[in-house]
N, C-alpha and C positions, 0 to 999 in steps of 0.2 A: 522589935519584939513581935510575937504574933498578934498582940492586941492591936498594933498600929497596921497590920494588913488591910482592915476595911476600909481605913482613912486615906492609905495609900492608894488602894483600888479605885477610890471615889475621886479623889486628886488627879489621877492620870489616866482614868477610863474616858474614852471619847463620849461625847455629847451624842443624843440621839440623831441632832441636826448633822454632826460630822460623820455618824454612820450613815445616813441616809445620803448625804453628798457622796461619800465614798463609793456607795453602790452605784449612784448616777455616773460617777467617772468610769466606773468598771463597765457599765452598760453603753456608755457612749463609745468606748474604746472598742467593745465586741461589735457594734453596729458599723464603725468606721472600717474595722477589719473585714466585716463581711461584704462592705462595699468597695474594698480595695482602696480605702483613703488612707493616707498616712498622717496627714494633720487633720485635726480636729478641734472643734471650739466647744464649750459648754457654758451656757450663761454668759455668752459674750467673751469669754477668757480661752486663749488657747490652752490646750491639755498637753503637757510635755512629760517627759519619762519620770521626773522627780514627782510630779503630781499624780501620776500612776503609781508610783512606788509608796507614796506616802498614803494613798487610797487604800491600797493593798494592806499595808501594816495596819491602819485602822480597822479595816475588816478582820484582820488575823486577830488583833486585840480584843475586839468586839466579841468574837466567837470563843476566844479563849477566857473571857470574863463572863461568858454566858448572856452577853447582850444581843437580843436578836435585833431584826430589823422590824419596825413597824411597818406593817403591810398597809398600802392604803386602801 
């Protein structure tokens, strides 16, 4: 029912920490591409295609829900 939508959005919405990390991943990928590197690490972990895909989904969901990124 429509009354459940806010609860569902809250439960399935990415946290600000998830959103910030997703942007970090995408920025690391952008820099690696500019430098011509194929493999990259972020915070000591290798960033592979599934992590990038998850980061993009997180950003897309955040935008769809009107959740912005907190700027430092």
